[in-house]
KOLZA-509786 format. One record per residue (C-alpha): x, y, z. Coordinates in steps of 0.25 Angstrom, whole numbers, plus 2048, in hexadecimal, padded with zeros to 3 digits. Layout:
BEGIN
XYZ;...
This chain:
BEGIN
D9D169DF7;D95174DFD;D9D181E00;D94187E0B;D91195E11;D8C193E1F;D871A2E1F;D851AEE16;D931B3E19;D991A7E12;D911A8E05;D9A1B1DFE;DA61A8E02;DA019CDFB;D9B1A4DEF;DAA1A8DED;DAD199DED;DA2197DE3;DA71A2DD9;DB519CDDA;DB118EDD8;DA9192DCC;DB4199DC6;DBD18DDC8;DB3184DC1;DAD17CDCC;DA0176DC7;D92174DCC;D9317FDD7;D86183DDD;D8118DDE7;D78188DF2;D7018EDFD;D7118AE0B;D65182E0A;D6A17BDFE;D77178E04;D70172E11;D6716AE08;D74163E03;D7A162E10;D70163E1B;D7A165E27;D81171E20;D80180E25;D80187E18;D7B195E14;D7F193E06;D88189DFE;D8F186DF1;D8E177DEC;D9A172DE5;D95164DE0;DA2161DD9;DAA162DE6;DAE155DED;DB814DDF6;DC514ADF0;DCC13DDF2;DDA142DF3;DE1135DF5;DDA12EDEA;DDE13ADE1;DEC13ADE5;DED12BDE3;DE712DDD5;DF1137DD1;DFD12EDD6;DF7123DCD;DF712CDC1;E05131DC4;E0A122DC5;E0311FDB8;E0B12ADB1;E18125DB6;E1912FDC2;E1C12CDD0;E17132DDE;E23132DE7;E21135DF6;E2A136E01;E3413EDF8;E3514CDFE;E39157DF4;E4615EDF8;E49167DEC;E48169DDD;E53170DD4;E50175DC6;E5916FDBC;E60178DB1;E58171DA5;E4B171DAC;E45168DB7;E48165DC5;E5115CDCE;E49158DDA;E4F153DE7;E4614BDEF;E48145DFD;E42139E04;E4912CE06;E5512BDFC;E51139DF6;E5013BDE7;E54145DDC;E4C146DCF;E4B14FDC3;E3E154DBE;E3A15DDB2;E2E163DBA;E2B165DC8;E1E168DCF;E1E16ADDE;E11169DE6;E15165DF4;E0916DDFC;E0E171E09;E1D170E05;E1B178DF8;E23184DFD;E2E17BE02;E2F173DF5;E30180DED;E3B185DF5;E43178DF2;E4317ADE3;E4F181DDF;E4C18FDD8;E3E190DDD;E3D19FDE1;E3A19FDF0;E321ACDEF;E281A4DE5;E2519ADF0;E1819EDF6;E1719DE06;E10191E0B;E0718EE17;E02182E1E;DF3182E1F;DEE177E28;DE0172E28;DD9167E31;DCD15EE2F;DC3158E38;DBB14CE35;DAC14AE3A;DA813EE42;D9B13AE3D;D9313BE30;D97145E25;D8D150E26;D8E155E17;D8F14EE0A;D96159E03;DA2161E06;D9F16DE0E;DA817AE0D;DA6187E14;DAD193E0E;DBC192E0E;DC4198E1A;DCF1A2E17;DDB19AE10;DD418CE10;DC7185E0D;DC3184E1C;DBC179E23;DB3171E1A;DAC164E1A;DAE158E12;DA9149E12;DB6141E0F;DB6135E06;DB312CE12;DA6134E15;DAC13BE21;DAA14AE24;DB7152E25;DB8161E28;DC416AE26;DCE170E24;DD017DE2C;DDD185E29;DE8188E33;DF618CE2E;E01184E34;E11184E33;E13175E32;E0C169E2C;E04165E38;DF815BE35;DF215AE42;DE415CE45;DE0164E51;DD315DE57;DD016AE5F;DCC171E52;DC0168E51;DB8173E58;DBC17EE4E;DB8175E43;DAB172E49;DA8181E49;DAC183E3B;DA4176E36;D9717AE3D;D96186E34;D9217DE28;D8E171E30;D87175E3D;D84167E41;D92162E43;D9215AE50;D9B15DE5B;DA8155E5D;DA714EE4F;DB3154E49;DC014CE4A;DCE150E45;DD114BE37;DDE150E30;DE515CE2C;DEB162E1F;DF516DE1C;DF3176E10;DFF17DE08;DFA18BE09;DFF197E02;DF81A1E0B;DF91A3E1A;DEF1A7E24;DE61B3E1F;DEC1B3E11;DE41B1E04;DE41A3DFF;DEC1A2DF1;DEA197DE7;DF418CDE4;E02190DDE;E08189DD3;E1618EDD0;E1C18CDC3;E28192DBC;E211A0DBB;E221A0DCA;E2F199DCE;E3719ADC1;E3A18BDC0;E36182DB4;E2F175DB6;E2A178DC4;E1C17BDCA;E1B17DDD9;E0E17CDE0;E0A184DEC;DFE185DF5;DF7178DF0;DED177DFB;DDF172DFB;DD9171DF0;DE716DDEA;DE315FDEA;DD6160DE3;DDC169DD9;DE9162DD7;DE615DDC9;DE316BDC4;DF0170DCC;DF8165DC4;DF2169DB7;DF6178DBA;E04173DBE;E0616ADB2;E02176DA9;E0C17FDB0;E17175DAD;E13173D9F;E15182D9C;E21183DA5;
């Protein structure tokens, strides 16, 4: 990955990323001059850059299939089409969970972890005894992507400095070798996954800041995603929230809020943190 400053004004912003990444234990980071960055990626507009050789593209579907396989090997099950309706704490510990779907279901569990993304607030509100004032407000942050028609221009991921509240529009070459740009950030009230083709011109202008050679008319609408944000427009971006007994007062429950990108790539670390919380509950 190259994190790119396209002019002098952006150098301080990418340096802040370097400092934070170093503090977080990211390995192999290097400062590059603009000339060094362009030597790696000749079509790039770069005043300066940070090279992160340990970054890459993540096969999310393969990862989830692997996790599902491990769950099955240990006697667990992944059950879909079974919406969560409510949970009620039991006097001796644990929970009775009521689920919907075809035929419905009721089950008892000793521990309960909720991580439903966009529905995190609604699910927490359906757990009896969960204090309403400890449920953080949620916001839907929609981002769309465009795909390039033609040869991918760069071998490495290209990231400009983040925009307020999100990573901002960046470049990646997907596992099939095609170039994808996105996402932007627009706050929405409902789950709308449409992609407005008219936004191609806006994307073109942004992309040309780091790739001036983008040909006209080569961006095609691809897909949209919605992130479960804990901050609204103009508000500072908080970290993930993992609520244990110290927050909500319920034994055996961890509720996760705001697990947006990079929640997927950090999911094993999040799982370890949740497991540790429950072990000490």
